[in-house]
C-alpha positions as a Python dict, from the first residue, in 0.01 Angstrom:
ca = {
    (1, 'M'): (0, 0, 0),
    (2, 'I'): (206, 281, 110),
    (3, 'R'): (392, 9, 288),
    (4, 'I'): (356, -159, -30),
    (5, 'L'): (489, 110, -224),
    (6, 'Q'): (775, 185, -23),
    (7, 'A'): (926, -236, -6),
    (8, 'L'): (901, -217, -419),
    (9, 'L'): (1140, 139, -386),
    (10, 'I'): (1369, -33, -147),
    (11, 'G'): (1390, -310, -297),
    (12, 'T'): (1524, -181, -609),
    (13, 'I'): (1759, 52, -479),
    (14, 'I'): (1916, -262, -298),
    (15, 'S'): (1904, -464, -610),
    (16, 'T'): (2034, -212, -791),
    (17, 'A'): (2316, -140, -614),
    (18, 'A'): (2380, -476, -635),
    (19, 'G'): (2395, -487, -913),
    (20, 'S'): (2681, -390, -1205),
    (21, 'V'): (2524, -22, -1174),
    (22, 'Q'): (2813, 135, -888),
    (23, 'A'): (2650, 169, -556),
    (24, 'Q'): (2497, 493, -363),
    (25, 'S'): (2460, 580, -17),
    (26, 'F'): (2111, 654, 59),
    (27, 'D'): (1942, 811, 372),
    (28, 'L'): (1660, 529, 428),
    (29, 'P'): (1396, 599, 662),
    (30, 'L'): (1354, 520, 1041),
    (31, 'P'): (1132, 249, 1114),
    (32, 'G'): (796, 510, 1182),
    (33, 'K'): (950, 757, 929),
    (34, 'P'): (732, 716, 592),
    (35, 'F'): (970, 708, 276),
    (36, 'P'): (939, 975, 15),
    (37, 'V'): (730, 827, -286),
    (38, 'G'): (585, 1052, -465),
    (39, 'I'): (343, 1068, -821),
    (40, 'N'): (330, 1218, -1107),
    (41, 'Y'): (32, 1408, -1232),
    (42, 'Y'): (-116, 1510, -1569),
    (43, 'P'): (-368, 1799, -1473),
    (44, 'E'): (-367, 1895, -1855),
    (45, 'H'): (-521, 1558, -1943),
    (46, 'R'): (-823, 1609, -1646),
    (47, 'Q'): (-1060, 1911, -1588),
    (48, 'P'): (-939, 2184, -1358),
    (49, 'T'): (-1275, 2128, -1137),
    (50, 'Q'): (-1110, 1782, -1109),
    (51, 'W'): (-776, 1897, -998),
    (52, 'E'): (-809, 2029, -637),
    (53, 'R'): (-1006, 1645, -570),
    (54, 'D'): (-686, 1443, -701),
    (55, 'I'): (-472, 1628, -548),
    (56, 'K'): (-697, 1656, -152),
    (57, 'R'): (-687, 1274, -219),
    (58, 'F'): (-232, 1238, -357),
    (59, 'S'): (-243, 1390, 13),
    (60, 'E'): (-481, 1128, 172),
    (61, 'L'): (-279, 830, 14),
    (62, 'G'): (49, 989, 155),
    (63, 'F'): (236, 1077, -115),
    (64, 'G'): (474, 1346, -53),
    (65, 'F'): (566, 1533, -401),
    (66, 'T'): (388, 1562, -741),
    (67, 'H'): (570, 1567, -1061),
    (68, 'Y'): (327, 1806, -1343),
    (69, 'A'): (396, 1879, -1704),
    (70, 'E'): (625, 1647, -1767),
    (71, 'F'): (597, 1655, -2110),
    (72, 'E'): (382, 1970, -2170),
    (73, 'W'): (592, 2230, -2351),
    (74, 'S'): (435, 2292, -2581),
    (75, 'K'): (181, 2362, -2382),
    (76, 'L'): (396, 2616, -2159),
    (77, 'E'): (509, 2785, -2474),
    (78, 'P'): (244, 2672, -2733),
    (79, 'E'): (466, 2960, -2984),
    (80, 'E'): (866, 3050, -2946),
    (81, 'G'): (901, 3302, -2709),
    (82, 'R'): (596, 3269, -2557),
    (83, 'Y'): (541, 3151, -2236),
    (84, 'E'): (154, 3054, -2068),
    (85, 'F'): (216, 2900, -1702),
    (86, 'D'): (-139, 3000, -1557),
    (87, 'W'): (-268, 2674, -1577),
    (88, 'L'): (18, 2483, -1429),
    (89, 'D'): (49, 2786, -1187),
    (90, 'S'): (-363, 2756, -1095),
    (91, 'C'): (-276, 2386, -1024),
    (92, 'L'): (83, 2425, -811),
    (93, 'E'): (-149, 2653, -584),
    (94, 'L'): (-384, 2368, -508),
}
């Protein structure tokens, strides 16, 4: 599965560079060195008891990084000037 994702991502980079978008220099991985692949995770849509299991599974699948709280500003700042990061801090610690 990881090899398929790598091929798709590299294909996207190559096709984008070949198109009208200005080509950029990319450090492509060496043979045997994994291409960094990440995942978006929305812990706010899962039970906190499921977070550890989910994050462990991401690691087992070879994901190198996780993107959190993409659309959750209203949960991070529930009212003007009052911030709540406890739920996100708990998830990041895992």
